[in-house]
C-alpha positions in Angstrom: -101.7 -120.2 71.4 -101.0 -123.8 72.5 -98.3 -125.8 70.8 -100.7 -128.5 69.7 -103.2 -126.1 68.3 -100.4 -124.3 66.4 -99.1 -127.5 64.9 -102.7 -128.5 63.9 -103.3 -125.1 62.2 -99.9 -125.3 60.3 -100.8 -128.9 59.3 -104.2 -127.7 57.9 -102.6 -124.8 56.1 -100.0 -127.0 54.6 -102.7 -129.5 53.6 -104.6 -126.7 51.8 -101.5 -125.6 50.0 -100.7 -129.1 49.0 -104.3 -129.7 47.8 -104.1 -126.6 45.6 -100.8 -127.6 44.2 -102.1 -131.1 43.4 -105.2 -129.6 41.8 -103.1 -127.3 39.6 -100.8 -130.1 38.6 -103.8 -132.3 37.7 -105.2 -129.5 35.5 -101.8 -129.0 33.9 -101.5 -132.7 33.1 -105.0 -132.7 31.6 -104.2 -129.8 29.4 -100.9 -131.3 28.3 -102.6 -134.6 27.6 -105.2 -132.9 25.4 -102.5 -130.9 23.6 -100.6 -134.2 23.0 -103.7 -135.9 21.7 -104.1 -133.1 19.1 -100.5 -133.4 18.0 -100.9 -137.1 17.6 -104.1 -136.7 15.7 -102.4 -134.3 13.3 -99.4 -136.6 12.9 -101.6 -139.5 12.1 -104.4 -137.9 10.1 -103.2 -134.4 9.1 -105.2 -131.2 9.2 -107.2 -132.1 6.1 -109.2 -134.7 8.1 -112.8 -133.6 8.6 -112.5 -134.4 12.3 -109.7 -131.9 12.8 -112.0 -128.9 13.7 -113.7 -131.0 16.4 -110.3 -131.9 17.9 -109.4 -128.2 18.0 -112.8 -127.5 19.7 -112.1 -130.1 22.4 -108.8 -128.5 23.2 -110.4 -125.0 23.2 -112.9 -126.4 25.8 -110.1 -127.7 28.0 -108.4 -124.3 27.9 -111.7 -122.6 28.7 -112.4 -124.9 31.6 -109.0 -124.1 33.2 -109.2 -120.4 32.8 -106.9 -120.1 29.7 -109.2 -117.7 27.9 -106.7 -116.3 25.4 -105.7 -119.8 24.3 -109.3 -120.9 24.3 -110.5 -118.1 22.0 -107.5 -118.5 19.7 -108.0 -122.3 19.4 -111.7 -122.0 18.8 -111.1 -119.5 16.1 -108.7 -121.9 14.5 -111.4 -124.6 14.7 -113.8 -122.3 12.8 -111.2 -121.5 10.2 -110.5 -125.1 9.7 -114.1 -126.0 9.4 -114.5 -123.5 6.5 -112.2 -125.7 4.4 -114.6 -128.6 4.5 -118.0 -129.2 3.0 -121.2 -127.4 4.1 -119.5 -125.0 6.5 -122.6 -122.8 6.8 -124.4 -125.9 8.2 -121.8 -127.0 10.6 -120.3 -123.7 11.8 -123.5 -122.3 13.4 -123.9 -125.5 15.5 -120.2 -125.2 16.6 -120.7 -121.6 17.6 -123.9 -122.2 19.5 -122.3 -125.0 21.5 -119.3 -122.8 22.2 -121.5 -119.9 23.2 -123.2 -122.1 25.8 -119.8 -123.1 27.3 -118.4 -119.6 27.1 -121.5 -118.1 28.8 -120.4 -119.6 32.1 -117.3 -117.5 32.0 -118.2 -114.4 29.9 -121.8 -113.9 29.0 -121.4 -110.8 26.9 -118.8 -112.5 24.7 -121.0 -115.6 24.5 -123.9 -113.5 23.2 -121.6 -112.1 20.5 -120.6 -115.6 19.5 -124.2 -116.6 19.3 -125.1 -113.7 17.1 -122.1 -114.4 14.9 -123.4 -117.9 14.5 -126.8 -116.6 13.4 -125.1 -114.5 10.8 -123.6 -117.7 9.3 -126.9 -119.6 9.6 -128.7 -116.8 7.8 -126.8 -117.7 4.6 -128.9 -120.9 4.5 -132.2 -121.0 2.7 -135.2 -119.4 4.4 -136.8 -122.6 5.5 -133.7 -124.6 6.1 -133.9 -127.0 9.1 -130.5 -125.9 10.5 -131.4 -122.3 10.3 -134.7 -122.7 12.2 -133.1 -125.0 14.8 -130.4 -122.4 15.4 -133.0 -119.7 16.0 -134.8 -122.0 18.4 -131.5 -122.8 20.1 -131.0 -119.1 20.6 -134.3 -118.9 22.5 -133.2 -121.7 24.8 -129.8 -120.0 25.3 -131.4 -116.7 26.4 -133.8 -118.7 28.7 -131.0 -120.7 30.3 -128.9 -117.6 31.0 -131.7 -115.4 32.3 -132.1 -112.7 29.6 -135.9 -112.6 29.1 -136.0 -109.5 26.9 -133.7 -111.1 24.4 -135.6 -114.4 24.7 -138.9 -112.7 23.8 -137.3 -110.8 20.9 -136.0 -114.1 19.5 -139.3 -115.8 19.9 -140.9 -113.1 17.9 -138.3 -113.3 15.2 -138.6 -117.1 14.8 -142.4 -116.8 14.9 -142.3 -114.4 12.0 -140.2 -116.7 9.9 -142.3 -119.7 10.7 -145.5 -117.8 9.8 -144.1 -116.9 6.4 -143.0 -120.5 5.7 -146.5 -121.8 6.8 -148.1 -119.7 4.1 -145.7 -120.9 1.4 -147.0 -123.1 -1.4 -145.4 -126.2 -2.8 -142.9 -126.9 0.0 -141.2 -130.3 0.0 -142.4 -132.7 2.8 -139.0 -132.4 4.6 -139.4 -128.6 5.1 -143.1 -129.0 6.1 -142.1 -131.6 8.7 -139.3 -129.3 10.0 -141.7 -126.4 10.4 -144.2 -128.7 12.2 -141.5 -129.9 14.6 -140.2 -126.5 15.4 -143.8 -125.3 16.1 -144.2 -128.2 18.5 -141.0 -127.2 20.2 -142.3 -123.6 20.5 -145.3 -125.0 22.3 -143.0 -126.6 24.8 -141.6 -123.2 25.7 -144.9 -122.4 27.4 -146.1 -125.8 28.7 -143.8 -128.7 29.4 -144.9 -131.6 27.3 -146.1 -135.0 28.7 -143.2 -137.1 29.7 -142.0 -139.8 27.3 -140.9 -142.3 30.0 -142.8 -142.6 33.2 -140.3 -144.3 35.6 -142.5 -147.3 36.0 -145.8 -145.3 36.1 -148.0 -146.2 33.1 -149.0 -143.5 30.7 -152.7 -144.1 31.5 -152.1 -143.2 35.2 -150.3 -140.0 34.1 -153.2 -139.1 31.9 -155.7 -139.5 34.7 -153.7 -137.0 36.8 -153.7 -134.0 34.4 -151.4 -131.1 34.9 -153.7 -128.4 33.5 -154.4 -126.8 36.9 -150.8 -126.0 37.5 -150.3 -124.2 34.1 -151.2 -120.5 33.7 -154.1 -120.0 31.4 -152.3 -117.6 29.1 -149.3 -120.0 28.8 -151.6 -122.8 27.9 -153.3 -120.8 25.2 -149.9 -119.9 23.7 -148.8 -123.5 23.8 -152.0 -124.7 22.3 -151.8 -122.1 19.4 -148.4 -123.6 18.4 -149.8 -127.1 18.7 -152.6 -126.3 16.4 -150.3 -124.6 13.9 -148.1 -127.7 14.0 -151.0 -130.1 13.4 -152.0 -128.0 10.4 -148.6 -128.6 8.9 -148.6 -132.3 9.8 -152.0 -132.6 8.0 -150.2 -131.8 4.8 -148.0 -134.9 5.1 -148.5 -138.7 4.6 -151.3 -140.5 6.5 -148.8 -142.3 8.8 -147.3 -139.0 9.9 -150.7 -137.4 10.3 -151.9 -140.2 12.5 -148.8 -140.1 14.6 -149.2 -136.3 15.0 -152.8 -136.5 16.0 -152.1 -139.3 18.5 -149.5 -136.9 20.1 -152.0 -134.0 20.1 -154.7 -136.2 21.7 -152.2 -137.3 24.4 -151.2 -133.6 24.9 -154.8 -132.6 25.5 -155.4 -135.6 27.8 -152.3 -134.7 29.8 -153.6 -131.2 30.5 -157.1 -132.4 31.3 -158.8 -131.1 28.1 -161.2 -134.0 27.7 -163.5 -132.5 25.0 -160.6 -131.5 22.8 -158.9 -134.9 23.3 -162.2 -136.6 22.3 -162.3 -134.4 19.2 -158.9 -135.7 18.3 -160.2 -139.2 18.8 -162.9 -138.6 16.2 -160.3 -137.1 13.8 -158.1 -140.2 14.2 -161.1 -142.4 13.4 -161.6 -140.5 10.2 -158.0 -140.4 8.9 -156.6 -143.7 10.1 -158.1 -146.1 7.5 -155.9 -149.2 7.6 -154.0 -148.1 10.6 -154.8 -149.3 14.1 -154.2 -146.0 15.8 -155.5 -147.2 19.2 -152.7 -149.8 19.3 -150.2 -147.2 18.4 -151.5 -144.9 21.1 -151.1 -147.4 23.9 -148.5 -146.4 26.5 -145.2 -148.2 25.8 -143.6 -150.2 28.7 -140.4 -148.6 30.1 -137.4 -150.3 28.7 -134.8 -151.5 31.2 -131.2 -150.4 30.7 -128.8 -152.9 32.1 -125.7 -150.8 31.3 -126.4 -147.3 32.6 -127.1 -148.1 36.2 -130.5 -146.5 36.2 -132.6 -149.7 36.0 
């Protein structure tokens, strides 16, 4: 091997070693900085501060990111224990565990699934129709979809569907719970058909509507999505006129987006009937895309 080539290879090898060392040092510095931040937080605010569990969770995430699994698990357990000392732990802890499960899944999917189920056990302590409980169950569906476990996803859809159906039949529910159920049903619809976009990147809503996506959606998926849309609108129809009008405008837009002209027209007639005193056509006009001068996206 020629001398020049040997020198070049040695240089590249040394460069690789140097880069690895620099990377390891950078990671160590970041971990140490986060540990120091936690110590300073405790020194300034103490462990009785409601933000203490979040600070522990941040540190646990840093440990997880850099492969310190034992420290990550221990620190997150400390965060959960700390959160139990504050108000409404059964509301906050499931959300913490669901977020942690999503981070952990990138490193240890079986353990992440266990954390997710443990979070559901806590959420189940909430009332049957509690918003946080239903949202947690929906979040589980999204988790199983994101990490490629379709059997568990379908099982979770069935479980949430069963709870929603029971709540839909209940009498005398407060408006807040009815609105929650309606919102979750709409989200369930989105599992089968992606909803119309909210912002159109400079394309007006009317142009989007005139190019419906119906043909690209499987018929069975559309029917499932529509069934949830109709269940949702049945709940919205129990609410105030303003919320009913807004919901029917959305359903009309949904049908337009998928090229269902007759059903969209039916929603137009419904809106004419229920919108006394409200200019629903003005409300339904596509809104101009707002410019953002600080995010770099225009």
